[in-house]
Structure formats: C-alpha cells, structure tokens
C-alpha positions in Angstrom: -24.1 30.7 -82.5 -26.9 32.5 -80.8 -26.2 35.5 -78.8 -25.8 35.0 -75.1 -28.8 36.5 -73.1 -28.3 38.7 -70.0 -29.4 37.0 -66.7 -32.3 39.3 -65.8 -32.1 38.6 -62.0 -28.5 39.5 -62.1 -29.2 42.6 -64.2 -31.5 44.0 -61.5 -28.9 43.5 -58.6 -25.6 44.3 -60.2 -24.5 47.1 -62.5 -21.1 48.0 -64.3 -19.7 51.4 -63.5 -18.1 53.6 -66.2 -14.7 52.6 -64.8 -15.5 49.0 -65.3 -16.3 48.0 -61.7 -19.1 45.7 -60.7 -21.2 47.2 -57.8 -24.1 45.9 -55.8 -26.4 47.2 -53.1 -25.7 46.4 -49.5 -27.4 43.9 -47.5 -29.5 44.3 -44.3 -31.2 47.6 -45.5 -34.6 46.2 -46.2 -36.4 45.7 -42.8 -35.9 45.6 -39.1 -34.4 49.2 -39.3 -35.4 50.5 -35.7 -32.6 48.6 -33.9 -29.9 49.6 -36.3 -28.0 52.8 -35.6 -28.5 55.8 -38.0 -24.7 55.6 -38.7 -25.1 52.2 -39.9 -28.0 52.9 -41.9 -26.4 55.5 -43.6 -23.5 53.2 -44.7 -26.2 50.8 -46.4 -26.9 53.8 -48.8 -23.6 53.2 -50.7 -23.0 50.6 -53.2 -20.2 48.4 -52.7 -17.9 46.7 -55.2 -18.3 43.0 -55.7 -15.6 40.7 -54.2 -12.8 39.4 -56.5 -14.1 35.9 -55.9 -17.5 36.6 -57.5 -16.5 39.2 -60.3 -15.9 36.6 -63.0 -19.3 34.8 -62.2 -21.4 38.0 -62.1 -19.6 39.3 -65.3 -20.7 36.3 -67.1 -24.2 36.6 -66.0 -24.4 40.1 -67.2 -22.9 39.1 -70.6 -19.6 41.0 -70.0 -16.0 39.8 -70.7 
C-alpha cells in the first residue's frame, strides 16, 4: 500500500500543536481593516482551535490519526 500524501493546501492552513490540538488562522483579517476596531483586529492575531465537527476531516487531510 502506498503512503498517504499530506494535502498541501490543508498543510498551509492548519497545524497540529504539541498538545495535539488542531489550530487555524482567524478569518476576516486580510483586507477592509479600516472599519474594524483595533480590539477586533487584535483578536484576529490569535489562532483558534478547529471545531469538533471538522477535526476528523482536517486530521485526515494532514495525514494524522
């Protein structure tokens, strides 16, 4: 059986933390930032954990579990 390849698009968007959590970048940070408050923009800096509904699929794309 051949090895399973990592989905390169997913590898650029998601990562696995040392604790085993899957994290992603927050949405809405790329453009049209003038109208967004500084407090809101600061919160976009933090990574957020992937929702439980999507974890299995993302892990499979990354070749984990």
